[in-house]
Structures are given as structure tokens and as C-alpha cells.
C-alpha positions in Angstrom: 144.6 164.4 -178.2 147.1 165.6 -180.9 148.8 168.8 -180.0 147.5 171.8 -182.0 150.1 174.0 -183.5 150.6 177.6 -182.3 149.8 178.9 -185.7 146.5 177.2 -186.0 145.2 178.8 -182.8 145.7 182.2 -184.5 143.8 181.2 -187.7 141.0 183.1 -189.3 138.2 180.7 -189.4 134.9 181.3 -191.3 131.8 179.3 -190.5 129.3 179.1 -193.3 125.7 178.1 -192.5 122.6 179.5 -190.9 123.1 181.5 -187.7 121.1 182.7 -184.8 118.7 184.5 -184.4 117.4 182.6 -187.5 115.2 179.9 -186.1 116.5 176.5 -187.2 118.6 173.6 -185.9 121.5 174.4 -188.3 121.5 178.0 -187.0 121.8 176.8 -183.4 124.6 174.3 -184.3 126.6 176.8 -186.3 126.3 179.5 -183.7 127.2 177.1 -180.8 130.2 175.7 -182.8 131.5 179.1 -183.8 131.2 180.4 -180.2 132.8 177.3 -178.7 135.8 177.6 -181.0 136.1 181.3 -180.3 135.9 180.7 -176.5 138.4 177.8 -176.5 140.9 179.6 -178.8 140.7 183.3 -178.1 143.7 184.1 -180.3 141.8 182.7 -183.4 139.5 185.0 -185.4 136.1 183.5 -185.9 133.7 185.0 -188.4 130.3 183.8 -189.6 128.6 183.9 -193.0 124.9 183.1 -192.6 122.3 182.4 -195.3 119.3 184.6 -195.3 115.9 183.1 -196.3 114.1 186.4 -196.1 114.6 189.7 -197.8 114.9 191.6 -194.5 117.5 189.2 -193.1 118.2 189.0 -189.3 119.7 191.1 -186.6 122.9 189.2 -186.3 125.7 189.6 -183.8 129.0 191.3 -184.7 130.7 188.0 -185.5 128.6 187.9 -188.7 130.7 189.5 -191.4 128.9 188.7 -194.7 125.4 187.6 -195.5 124.4 185.3 -198.3 121.0 185.4 -200.0 119.6 181.9 -200.1 118.2 182.0 -203.6 120.6 184.4 -205.3 123.5 182.4 -206.7 125.6 185.5 -207.3 125.7 186.2 -203.5 127.5 182.8 -203.1 130.2 183.9 -205.6 130.5 187.3 -203.8 130.9 185.4 -200.6 133.8 183.4 -202.1 135.5 186.6 -203.2 135.0 188.0 -199.7 136.6 185.0 -198.1 139.5 184.9 -200.5 140.3 188.6 -200.2 140.1 188.6 -196.4 142.8 185.9 -196.1 140.6 183.3 -194.3 142.7 180.3 -193.4 139.9 177.7 -193.1 136.3 177.6 -194.1 134.0 175.4 -191.9 131.0 174.7 -194.1 127.7 173.3 -192.7 126.1 171.2 -195.4 122.3 170.6 -195.4 120.3 170.4 -198.6 117.5 172.6 -197.4 119.4 175.7 -196.4 121.0 176.7 -199.7 119.3 177.7 -202.9 119.2 175.8 -206.1 118.1 172.2 -206.8 119.2 170.1 -203.8 121.0 173.2 -202.4 123.4 173.3 -205.3 124.1 177.1 -205.0 126.7 176.3 -202.3 128.8 174.8 -205.1 129.3 178.2 -206.6 131.0 179.3 -203.4 133.0 176.2 -202.8 134.4 176.0 -206.3 136.1 179.4 -206.0 137.6 179.1 -202.5 141.4 179.1 -202.2 141.7 177.9 -198.7 141.0 174.5 -197.1 137.3 173.6 -196.7 136.1 171.4 -193.8 132.5 170.4 -194.2 130.2 169.1 -191.5 127.5 166.9 -193.1 124.1 167.2 -191.3 122.3 164.9 -193.8 123.7 161.8 -195.5 121.1 159.9 -197.4 121.3 156.1 -198.1 119.1 156.5 -201.3 119.6 160.0 -202.5 117.9 161.5 -205.5 120.2 162.0 -208.5 120.5 165.8 -207.8 121.2 165.1 -204.1 123.9 162.6 -204.9 125.5 164.9 -207.4 125.6 167.8 -205.0 127.0 165.8 -202.1 129.6 164.1 -204.2 130.9 167.5 -205.4 130.8 169.0 -201.9 132.9 166.0 -200.8 135.3 166.4 -203.7 135.7 170.2 -203.0 136.2 169.6 -199.2 139.6 168.8 -197.7 138.0 167.1 -194.7 134.5 165.9 -194.0 133.0 165.7 -190.5 130.2 163.3 -189.6 128.4 163.1 -186.3 127.6 159.4 -186.3 129.4 156.2 -187.3 126.5 155.4 -189.6 127.3 158.6 -191.5 130.9 157.5 -192.0 129.8 154.1 -193.3 127.3 155.7 -195.7 129.9 158.2 -197.1 132.2 155.4 -198.0 129.6 152.8 -199.2 127.2 155.1 -201.1 129.3 158.1 -202.2 132.7 156.5 -202.5 134.5 158.9 -200.1 137.8 157.6 -198.8 137.6 156.8 -195.1 140.8 158.6 -194.4 139.2 161.9 -195.5 136.4 161.6 -192.8 136.6 162.7 -189.2 134.0 161.5 -186.6 133.2 164.4 -184.2 130.1 164.1 -182.1 127.4 166.7 -182.0 128.3 169.3 -179.4 126.2 169.8 -176.2 126.2 172.4 -173.4 128.2 171.5 -170.3 125.4 171.2 -167.7 125.3 169.6 -164.3 123.6 166.2 -163.5 120.7 167.5 -161.5 117.4 166.2 -160.0 114.5 167.1 -162.3 112.5 168.3 -159.3 114.9 171.2 -158.7 113.6 173.0 -161.8 109.9 172.0 -162.0 108.7 175.0 -160.0 109.9 177.3 -162.8 107.1 175.9 -165.0 104.4 175.2 -162.4 104.8 171.4 -162.7 106.1 170.6 -159.3 104.8 167.3 -158.1 104.3 166.1 -161.7 106.2 163.6 -163.8 107.3 165.5 -166.9 107.6 164.1 -170.4 109.4 166.4 -172.8 109.8 166.9 -176.6 111.4 170.0 -178.0 112.5 171.4 -181.4 110.9 173.3 -184.3 107.5 171.7 -184.8 106.6 170.0 -188.1 104.6 166.9 -189.1 107.7 164.6 -189.4 108.3 165.0 -185.6 105.6 162.4 -184.8 104.2 164.3 -181.7 100.8 162.7 -182.4 102.3 159.3 -181.4 103.1 160.6 -177.9 99.7 162.2 -177.5 98.1 158.9 -178.6 100.1 157.1 -176.0 99.0 159.5 -173.1 95.7 157.9 -172.2 97.3 154.6 -171.3 100.1 156.4 -169.4 97.8 158.7 -167.5 95.4 155.9 -166.5 98.2 154.6 -164.3 100.0 157.9 -163.6 97.5 160.8 -163.7 100.3 163.2 -162.5 102.1 163.0 -165.9 102.3 166.1 -168.0 103.7 166.2 -171.6 105.5 169.4 -172.5 106.0 170.2 -176.2 108.6 173.0 -176.5 109.3 174.9 -179.7 107.8 177.2 -182.3 106.4 175.8 -185.6 109.1 175.6 -188.2 109.2 178.9 -190.1 108.9 177.3 -193.5 106.0 175.1 -192.3 104.4 178.2 -190.8 104.7 180.1 -194.1 103.2 177.3 -196.2 100.8 175.6 -193.8 100.3 177.9 -190.9 99.6 176.3 -187.5 97.6 173.4 -189.0 99.8 170.7 -187.5 99.9 172.3 -184.0 96.1 172.7 -184.1 95.7 169.1 -185.2 97.7 168.0 -182.1 95.6 170.1 -179.9 92.4 168.6 -181.3 93.8 165.1 -180.8 94.6 165.9 -177.2 91.0 167.1 -176.7 89.6 164.1 -178.4 91.5 161.7 -176.2 90.6 163.7 -173.1 94.3 164.4 -172.2 94.3 168.2 -173.0 94.8 168.9 -169.3 98.0 166.9 -169.4 99.6 168.5 -172.5 101.5 171.8 -172.4 102.4 173.6 -175.6 105.2 176.3 -175.4 105.0 177.9 -178.8 108.3 179.8 -179.0 111.9 179.5 -180.1 113.6 179.3 -176.7 117.0 180.6 -175.8 119.8 178.1 -174.8 119.4 179.1 -171.2 115.6 178.5 -171.3 116.1 175.2 -173.1 118.5 173.9 -170.4 116.0 174.7 -167.8 113.2 172.9 -169.7 115.5 169.9 -170.2 116.5 169.9 -166.5 112.9 169.7 -165.4 112.1 166.6 -167.6 111.9 163.1 -166.2 111.7 161.5 -169.6 112.6 162.9 -173.0 110.8 161.5 -176.1 111.8 161.7 -179.8 109.0 160.1 -181.8 110.4 161.0 -185.2 108.8 159.2 -188.2 111.7 158.8 -190.5 114.5 156.3 -190.0 116.9 158.2 -192.3 118.1 160.8 -189.9 121.8 160.9 -189.4 121.9 163.4 -186.5 119.7 165.2 -184.1 120.7 168.2 -182.0 117.7 167.7 -179.6 118.6 164.1 -178.9 122.3 165.0 -178.4 121.4 167.8 -175.9 119.2 165.6 -173.8 121.7 162.7 -173.7 124.4 165.2 -172.7 122.2 166.5 -169.9 121.7 163.0 -168.5 118.0 162.5 -169.3 116.2 159.2 -169.6 115.3 159.0 -173.3 112.6 157.0 -175.2 112.9 157.3 -179.0 111.9 155.8 -182.3 114.8 153.8 -183.9 116.0 156.4 -186.4 119.7 156.0 -187.3 121.2 158.5 -184.9 119.0 157.4 -182.0 120.0 153.7 -182.5 123.7 154.8 -182.2 123.5 157.3 -179.5 121.1 155.3 -177.2 123.0 152.0 -177.5 124.3 150.2 -174.5 121.5 151.1 -172.2 121.7 154.9 -172.7 118.0 155.0 -173.8 115.0 152.9 -174.9 113.6 152.5 -178.4 110.1 151.8 -179.7 108.8 151.1 -183.2 107.7 154.0 -185.5 104.1 155.1 -185.2 103.5 152.6 -182.3 101.8 154.5 -179.5 101.1 151.3 -177.5 104.8 150.3 -177.5 105.7 153.9 -176.5 103.3 153.8 -173.6 104.8 150.5 -172.4 108.3 152.0 -172.5 107.3 155.1 -170.6 105.4 153.2 -167.9 108.3 150.9 -167.5 110.7 153.8 -166.8 108.2 155.7 -164.6 107.6 152.7 -162.5 111.2 151.5 -162.2 113.1 154.5 -160.7 116.4 152.7 -160.4 116.3 151.7 -164.0 115.5 155.2 -165.1 118.4 156.7 -163.0 120.9 154.1 -164.3 119.9 155.1 -167.8 120.4 158.7 -167.0 123.8 158.1 -165.5 125.0 156.1 -168.5 123.8 158.9 -170.9 125.4 161.6 -168.8 128.8 159.9 -168.6 128.7 159.2 -172.4 127.9 162.8 -173.1 131.0 164.2 -171.3 132.9 163.7 -174.5 130.3 165.7 -176.4 130.5 169.0 -174.5 131.3 172.0 -176.7 134.8 172.7 -175.3 135.9 169.1 -176.2 134.1 169.3 -179.6 135.8 172.6 -180.3 139.2 171.1 -179.7 138.5 168.2 -182.1 137.3 170.7 -184.7 140.5 172.6 -184.4 142.5 169.4 -184.8 140.5 168.8 -188.0 141.2 172.3 -189.3 145.0 171.7 -188.7 144.9 168.4 -190.6 143.1 170.2 -193.5 145.9 172.8 -193.6 148.8 170.4 -193.4 147.7 167.5 -195.5 147.9 167.5 -199.4 145.3 169.8 -200.8 142.6 169.4 -203.4 143.6 171.4 -206.5 142.8 175.1 -206.1 143.9 178.0 -208.4 146.7 180.1 -207.1 146.2 183.8 -206.7 143.0 185.5 -207.4 140.4 183.8 -209.6 140.7 186.3 -212.4 138.8 185.2 -215.6 138.4 186.9 -218.9 135.0 188.0 -220.0 134.5 185.1 -222.4 135.1 182.7 -219.4 133.1 184.7 -216.9 130.8 187.3 -218.6 129.6 190.4 -217.0 127.4 189.6 -214.1 123.7 189.7 -214.8 121.7 192.5 -213.3 119.9 191.8 -210.1 116.2 191.1 -210.4 114.2 194.2 -209.7 110.4 193.9 -209.7 109.5 197.5 -208.7 108.1 198.5 -212.1 106.3 195.2 -212.5 104.4 196.1 -209.2 103.9 199.6 -210.4 102.1 198.4 -213.5 100.0 195.8 -211.6 96.8 196.7 -209.9 94.0 194.7 -208.4 92.8 193.7 -211.9 96.0 192.7 -213.5 98.9 194.1 -215.6 98.2 197.5 -217.2 99.4 197.6 -220.8 101.2 200.9 -221.2 102.9 203.6 -219.4 103.8 207.3 -219.9 107.4 207.2 -219.0 107.1 205.2 -215.7 103.5 206.2 -214.9 100.8 203.6 -215.7 98.6 204.7 -218.5 95.1 203.9 -217.4 93.5 205.0 -220.6 95.1 202.0 -222.4 93.6 199.4 -220.0 94.7 195.8 -219.9 95.5 192.9 -222.3 95.7 189.2 -221.9 98.9 189.3 -223.9 100.6 191.2 -221.1 98.9 189.3 -218.3 100.0 186.0 -219.8 103.6 187.3 -220.1 103.4 188.5 -216.5 102.2 185.1 -215.3 105.1 183.4 -217.0 107.5 185.8 -215.4 106.0 185.3 -211.9 106.2 181.5 -212.2 109.8 181.6 -213.4 110.8 183.9 -210.6 109.2 181.5 -208.1 110.8 178.5 -209.8 114.2 180.2 -209.7 113.5 181.0 -206.1 114.2 184.7 -206.6 111.0 186.3 -205.2 109.0 183.7 -203.3 107.3 186.3 -201.1 106.0 188.3 -204.1 105.4 185.7 -206.9 102.3 184.0 -205.5 100.5 187.3 -205.1 101.4 188.4 -208.6 100.6 185.1 -210.2 97.2 185.0 -208.5 96.3 188.3 -210.0 97.5 187.4 -213.5 95.8 184.0 -213.6 92.6 185.6 -212.3 92.7 187.9 -215.3 93.3 185.1 -217.7 90.5 183.1 -216.2 88.1 186.0 -216.5 89.1 186.5 -220.1 88.1 183.1 -221.2 84.8 183.1 -223.2 83.1 179.8 -222.6 80.9 180.2 -225.7 83.7 180.6 -228.2 86.4 178.6 -226.4 88.7 181.5 -227.0 90.2 184.2 -224.8 89.3 187.9 -225.0 92.3 190.1 -225.2 91.6 193.8 -224.5 89.8 195.2 -221.5 89.5 199.0 -220.8 90.2 200.5 -217.4 86.5 200.3 -216.5 86.8 196.5 -216.7 84.7 196.2 -219.8 85.9 193.9 -222.6 86.3 195.6 -225.9 86.0 192.4 -227.9 84.4 188.9 -227.7 87.4 187.1 -229.2 91.1 188.1 -229.0 93.8 187.5 -231.5 95.3 184.1 -232.3 98.6 185.2 -230.7 96.9 186.2 -227.5 95.2 182.8 -227.3 98.6 181.1 -227.8 100.3 183.2 -225.2 97.5 182.4 -222.7 98.1 178.7 -223.3 101.8 179.3 -222.9 101.2 180.9 -219.5 98.8 178.2 -218.3 101.2 175.5 -219.4 103.9 177.2 -217.4 101.8 177.2 -214.3 101.0 173.5 -214.8 104.6 172.4 -215.5 106.5 174.6 -213.1 104.4 175.9 -210.3 104.5 174.2 -206.9 101.2 175.9 -205.8 98.3 173.4 -206.1 95.6 176.1 -206.2 97.3 177.8 -209.2 97.6 174.5 -211.0 94.0 173.7 -210.2 92.8 176.8 -212.0 95.2 176.5 -214.9 94.3 172.8 -215.5 90.7 173.4 -216.4 91.4 176.5 -218.5 94.2 174.8 -220.4 92.0 171.8 -221.2 89.1 173.9 -222.5 91.3 176.4 -224.5 93.7 174.0 -226.2 91.4 172.7 -229.0 90.8 176.1 -230.4 94.5 176.6 -231.4 94.0 174.0 -234.1 91.5 176.2 -235.8 93.8 179.3 -236.2 96.2 179.6 -239.2 98.9 181.7 -237.5 102.3 180.2 -237.0 103.3 182.4 -234.1 100.2 181.4 -232.2 101.1 177.8 -232.8 104.6 178.4 -231.5 103.4 180.1 -228.3 101.0 177.2 -227.8 103.8 174.7 -228.3 105.8 176.4 -225.5 102.8 176.0 -223.2 102.3 172.4 -224.3 106.0 171.6 -223.6 105.7 173.2 -220.2 102.6 171.1 -219.5 104.3 167.9 -220.6 107.1 168.5 -218.1 104.7 167.2 -215.5 102.1 165.3 -217.6 104.1 163.7 -220.4 101.6 160.8 -220.7 98.7 163.0 -221.8 97.9 161.5 -225.3 95.6 164.3 -226.4 98.1 167.1 -225.6 100.9 165.1 -227.3 98.7 164.8 -230.4 98.0 168.6 -230.5 101.8 169.1 -230.2 102.5 166.8 -233.1 99.9 168.4 -235.3 101.2 172.0 -234.6 104.8 170.9 -235.1 104.0 169.3 -238.4 102.3 172.4 -239.6 105.4 174.5 -238.8 107.6 172.0 -240.5 105.4 172.1 -243.6 105.5 175.9 -243.7 109.3 175.8 -243.8 109.5 173.1 -246.4 107.1 175.0 -248.7 108.7 178.4 -248.3 112.5 178.2 -247.7 115.3 178.4 -250.2 119.1 178.6 -249.9 118.8 182.4 -249.7 115.6 182.6 -247.6 115.7 179.9 -244.9 112.4 180.8 -243.3 108.8 179.7 -242.6 107.1 182.7 -244.3 107.7 185.1 -247.1 108.3 188.0 -244.6 110.2 188.4 -241.3 107.9 190.3 -239.0 107.7 190.2 -235.2 108.7 187.7 -232.5 110.7 185.9 -235.2 112.7 183.8 -232.8 109.7 181.8 -231.6 109.5 179.8 -234.8 112.9 178.2 -234.8 112.6 177.9 -231.0 109.4 175.9 -231.3 111.0 173.7 -234.0 114.0 172.9 -231.9 111.9 172.1 -228.9 109.6 169.8 -230.8 112.6 168.2 -232.6 114.2 167.3 -229.3 111.1 166.1 -227.4 108.9 164.4 -230.0 111.7 163.5 -231.1 112.1 164.3 -234.8 115.5 164.8 -236.4 114.2 166.8 -239.4 112.5 169.3 -237.1 115.8 169.7 -235.2 117.7 170.3 -238.4 115.1 172.8 -239.6 115.2 174.6 -236.3 119.0 174.9 -236.3 119.1 175.9 -239.9 116.6 178.7 -239.6 118.0 179.9 -236.3 121.5 180.1 -237.6 120.2 182.1 -240.6 118.3 184.5 -238.3 121.2 185.0 -236.0 123.5 185.9 -238.9 120.9 188.2 -240.4 120.5 190.2 -237.1 124.1 191.0 -236.4 126.4 193.9 -237.4 129.4 193.7 -239.7 132.0 192.7 -238.5 130.0 189.7 -237.2 129.3 189.5 -233.5 129.5 193.2 -232.6 125.9 193.6 -231.5 122.3 192.4 -232.1 120.1 194.3 -234.6 116.5 193.1 -234.6 114.2 193.4 -237.5 112.5 196.8 -237.2 108.7 197.1 -236.9 108.4 200.0 -239.4 108.1 197.8 -242.4 109.6 194.5 -241.2 111.5 192.6 -243.9 109.6 191.2 -246.9 111.4 188.6 -249.1 113.2 190.4 -251.8 112.4 193.8 -250.3 114.0 196.4 -248.0 114.7 195.5 -244.4 113.5 197.9 -241.7 116.2 198.8 -239.2 113.9 200.7 -236.8 111.9 200.8 -234.6 113.6 198.0 -232.6 111.4 196.3 -230.1 112.4 194.6 -226.8 110.3 191.6 -227.5 112.6 190.7 -230.4 115.6 190.5 -228.1 113.6 188.3 -225.7 112.4 185.8 -228.3 115.9 185.6 -229.9 117.6 185.0 -226.5 115.1 182.4 -225.7 115.6 180.6 -229.0 119.4 180.6 -228.5 119.0 179.2 -225.0 116.9 176.4 -226.5 119.6 175.7 -229.0 122.1 175.5 -226.2 119.9 173.0 -224.3 119.6 170.9 -227.5 123.4 170.9 -228.4 125.4 171.9 -225.2 127.3 174.2 -227.7 128.4 177.3 -225.8 128.2 179.3 -229.0 124.5 179.5 -228.4 124.9 180.6 -224.8 127.2 183.4 -226.0 124.6 184.4 -228.6 121.9 184.6 -225.9 124.2 186.8 -223.8 125.0 189.0 -226.8 121.3 189.4 -227.5 120.5 190.2 -223.9 123.1 192.9 -223.9 121.0 194.8 -226.4 118.9 195.7 -223.4 122.0 197.0 -221.6 123.3 199.3 -224.3 125.1 197.1 -226.8 122.9 198.3 -229.6 122.8 200.7 -232.6 122.5 203.8 -230.3 124.8 202.6 -227.4 121.9 203.5 -225.1 120.5 201.1 -222.5 116.9 200.2 -222.7 116.8 198.7 -219.2 116.4 201.3 -216.4 118.0 200.0 -213.2 116.6 202.8 -211.2 113.0 201.8 -211.9 113.3 198.1 -212.9 111.5 198.9 -216.1 112.5 198.7 -219.8 112.0 201.4 -222.4 109.6 200.6 -225.2 112.2 200.4 -228.0 114.8 202.2 -230.1 113.9 204.9 -232.7 116.6 205.9 -235.2 117.7 208.8 -233.0 116.5 208.0 -229.5 114.9 205.5 -227.2 111.2 205.4 -226.5 111.1 206.7 -222.9 107.8 205.0 -222.1 108.3 201.9 -219.9 105.3 199.7 -220.7 104.4 196.1 -219.8 105.5 194.3 -222.9 109.0 195.8 -222.9 109.5 195.4 -219.1 108.3 191.9 -219.2 110.5 191.1 -222.2 113.6 192.2 -220.2 112.6 190.4 -217.0 111.7 187.2 -218.8 115.1 187.2 -220.6 117.0 187.8 -217.4 115.1 185.0 -215.7 115.7 182.6 -218.5 119.4 183.4 -218.5 119.6 182.9 -214.8 117.9 179.6 -215.1 120.4 178.5 -217.9 123.5 179.7 -216.0 122.3 178.1 -212.7 121.9 174.9 -214.7 125.5 175.2 -215.9 126.7 175.9 -212.4 124.8 172.8 -211.2 126.6 170.8 -213.8 123.7 169.7 -216.0 121.6 170.7 -219.0 117.8 170.5 -218.9 
């Protein structure tokens, strides 16, 4: 071993990853590693920064100093500031795609980019055939890290061959294991009431990729010759699986055991066990089985633990098992092959000397994997990271001007959205912040609310709330559809009685927009199933209405739909027809002084150039793109103060702006800011020109007080938005349209800025 310097033993070391008591393998690993380093080097200061996947978080030990919110990219930047200002010497980052927010866990890049100290990253997943986003994230993590740690030689080879990482930047350090004695399994069997039995064991968080059904399928052949065999399955169902699927996998295993008449030989222990309990379970096992179904697994904590404890192991040949069980330290059987598994198990049960020789080889090999030795090797790696030439990092604090790093966006707050939502749907209006039941409901607002709830889920900002909200809003939209007319009703009173048979053209277009958003972005099959039938039935009617804003709303929904179903010829044809109509309007109406689609600027003006830009890009059609840019530029310049750029001034609704007439300055409506910001973001996606991103930000700041009255429309205490600006005061009512306009703009900006952080434009 290389001698570790005196200074390094007094380092401040931060461990970033999941942490116990969160129930996952990364949490166990990070906790064990942090505690092992702290125990081996008491002069060092070890602190932990875990990632929370729930709003409530966890009851962490005192070593945890800062908590990240998985799906809030701003919390990653705050964590970087915390680490920089607290003079941390080394950050030990645990990288696994599934524990950080953003596509392929890309939010972690927001933290890593701003750190000023060395980064040592342990890679828990290294894919041979990564998706493009996965490759991009891992390549940037590797570039930002001073050292990379792998836990298998295969991982080292993949890093160099697939990702182009220099071998000299990589350290191989095995997965740590507890330092336990080599004991006779019979010593611990009485703890679990299995004395006199031959115990087969699998443990870890339960999910379908663990292949437990293969072992249960092998049991009849094993029990026929060894009726004293019991199979113990230790571990709770994985929390994410439990949230999405409940206990369906565990129940399927129990039904399989009953069907094969081996239920009396199978023991389920459905809990997340402590380390002490786990060691006792492992000690009682005669054979350990890992029947995983996927070869592309570069490490396994459960397998490392059992090898380190000197267990006889039978495993499928995933990458880590092939390496760890080589040279007679375990036995392998083909994936999904219950017969081959039964043969391997019977061979080891019936040849005691072979089984014990395998155990001894595994135990001796595992002595280099015990946590004190692993902690020493990590500390050596930290020292190398500190003394070797560094990646470029900025000196001093990462101070940036506002044009480089604008004011942080407000946090998402859905309190007022919930206040305006009841069991029927979204209530239209409010008196101050109190829902106004007398005004009832509209499909306009429920469609807006459905879009917002899907965007929130897509941006992973409110998973726990978005499905419940989306279900209510789509139920309202479904109930609003009139099968006889093929159109949606719009207004419903508080007694749940429709006040019309057919709603406005705009409300029909907004409903299509919302349904298309569900179909294009939602990951919930039941929501998509409802939206699909409604979208198909309602789409033809939009061709019969002569209203350009309704066409634009529908085009947004069509675009969202085509994200997932781009080969749908009928929907493509409807898109082309509506886009041509908008283009024809512009061609027949515009002039050098009036670059617009109609002879009057009225409401939601930004949606028309937005729709043109979108169609120009995706049809594609260069003339549409040119018209969209031309009309949007004109509208932006028209709706700004003099000198240019001071703040956004929407067309007022008290008279609008007829061609050749007077322009109304008030009342200014929140929906105008929302549609303009959305249009500017679309222009940015089409051009990658940051001018449009700045314009979207400038427009959004109208909500925050950068307006004619210097008064914020957004109310951070309620999460609501005031209904508009009068010439002398804001409208203090916080209704659905205004609140949803603010939230939708915030979500779209977050999506755009997350996209920039992730290094791509979509």
C-alpha cells in the first residue's frame, strides 16, 4: 500500500449519493463506505449529502449535512454552493442513473460542474450499449471527475473501450463487505427456526429483474431428493416498484410456489433488514443464489457480501458474477434455466467437500474486500485526486452576472391549484383566494390544468400529486365530450349541469391540446388510454371551425401527440391542413407595418407565431418558419417599453389593438405572458439563439413585478396568481386561468433550462 499523507487523513470528505435509512442498495453502499472511512481515519471529517425521493425525506443520522431533492435541479446547485463554501477537500460521488433527477440522472451534472474541489466518482452502472442520453451523462461525469472508481475489471475495460476514458484515470477498488467470521451455517439456523434444514438464500430489494421465479421453479426437483431444503427470500419490495406495481411480483412468486406445491419450503421475509440481521441470515445459509435475469450488471452488493462471508454461491452469469465467482469461488448456470440451477444446487448439496472448498476459496478472496481495507484504498484514491493535475475548475467563488445566471426561478407551489380543485375538477374563478362556486367549471381551465399536471410529472417535480390531479381533469374533459356533436361542452355550473351543448372553438382546441399532451408525455397507460379515444373522436371537428387560435391550440396538441406517434398519417394530414390555413391568413393580411395574421391583435396572441414555428420545424416548411419568426419578432418589439427591453407590456383586453386604431394598455392578462413566453421558448428551440431564452425570461418576470405597476402578480404565500393588472392596481382575485398561466410558464421555463443544463435542445 502507498503511504497516505498526514494531511489527507484530516480531510473534509463529502459523500454524495443515497443514504440509510432510505431503502436501496446505493444507500447501503454509501453509508457503509462513509462509516468505514470515518472509522479508519478518525481525524478526517466525513459528511454525507443524500438524495431524497420523497417530499418528507428521511430521518438521517447526524453525519448527513445537506439533503438534495431528487427532481429539483436547483437543489443540486445549492448543494454545490454548500460544498464550496464549507471548504470540502474531496467529493466522493456515487453515480447511478436512477438515483438522480433529469433524463438519465443528468441533474447531478448541475452539481458536478460547479464544484471547486476534486471529485472521485464510484460508478455503479457501466453500460456496454448505453442510450444516447446515458452515454452523454456518463461521459460528462467522467470528464468532470478527477478519478473514477470501478468495482470490477469488466467495468474498467468498458470505460476505456466504450467511453474513451484513459485507463490511468481509473482505480479498481472492490465492493466493500463486512468483516465477519467463517462460521458453520448450523450455528445460526435456530435463530430462524430452520435448524436441521438445508438453507438456500436470496436477499435484496425485490423486483422482477431478480429472477426469483427461476429458483422457485427449480425447487420441485431439489426437494424431491432433499425434502429438508428451505428457500429464504429476504428483503422488502423495492420502494419504486411498490409505488408503481404494489406487491404484484411478490404475490406472483407466492402463487407459483403454491402451484408447484413447494409453498411449505419457501420463506418470505418482507422487510428491509439491518446489517446485523443480514449477517445473521447470511451466516445461516448453506447456499446463496443470485438468479438475476440481465447480464449487463457490473456490480452487486448482495453477491459481494455473500462471497465475503464465505458462502457457496450459485449464480446466473451476469458480468460481476462471472468475475467474482471465477477460479472455483462459485458456480454458474444459464439465465432462466431452472433445470440447470437444480443440477448445480443438488451437486453442491450432495458433495459436502466440494461445497466447503468453494466456501473457503470465496472467504479467502473476500479478505481483501472487507471495509477497513476498502476504506484505505479509497483514501489513497482521494490523495491521488488531490495531488495529480486537476481538471479545469474556476478559482474563487463561482460568481456570475445576471445575464449569465439569471435570478433563480421560483419553487413550484401547487397549494392554490389544489385549493381550486375539487372532486369534479378545476373551479374557474376565485374571490381573492377563495374558490367562487357560483362561477362553476370550464373545460378551458380543466384542459390547462391537465397540461400543467402532465408537465409537472414529466419534469419530475410533483409525482405524488400529479396523477391524482390529472385523473380529475381528464375525467372532466371526458365527461364534457358530446358524442352527438363531436365537440366538447365548455361551461358547467356548480350543480354539475352543463349550461351549453357545444363550447367555443377555443375550448375545443385547448381540450385537444391537453389530450395530445397526455398522449405525448404521460407515462401512465391508463391516462393515455382515456386520452387516445377522445383525441381520435374530437380531432376531425377542428377542421370545421374558422378560428385561428383554436387551430393553434389544436396544433400544439397534435405536436405533442406526434412526439410518440409520428407515423399517424391522419393526424399529420390534419396538422398540415391547419398549418396551411394559418400561413394563408398571414399571407393575405400582413404588410411591412402590420406583420400579423388578422386585422386585430386580441388575446393569446403568442400562440399564432408559436404554432407557425412549430409546424415550420416539424413538417418541415421553411416558409412557415420564416413567417413564424417574422411575426414573433414584430410582436415582441410591439410589446416592450421604450427604451427596448425594460419590461413586457401585453396588449390590453379593454379594446385590444385594431389595425390602424388605438392600442389598449390595460387590463393586462396573465395568459398573455404565458403565451408569449411559450412562443419565445419555441423560437429558442428552433434556433438555439439565446436571445429568445432571454425574452422568455423577461416575459416571465412580468408575473414577478417587472411590469407597468412594479407589482408582482404571483403570490408566493398562496401559490396563486392575481387575475391581471388594472391601470392603478392588480386584480386581487386569484382564479384558475391566471394561476395556471403562471404555473405553466414556470414549468416550461424549467423544462427549457433543464434541457440547457443537460446539454441538448429538444
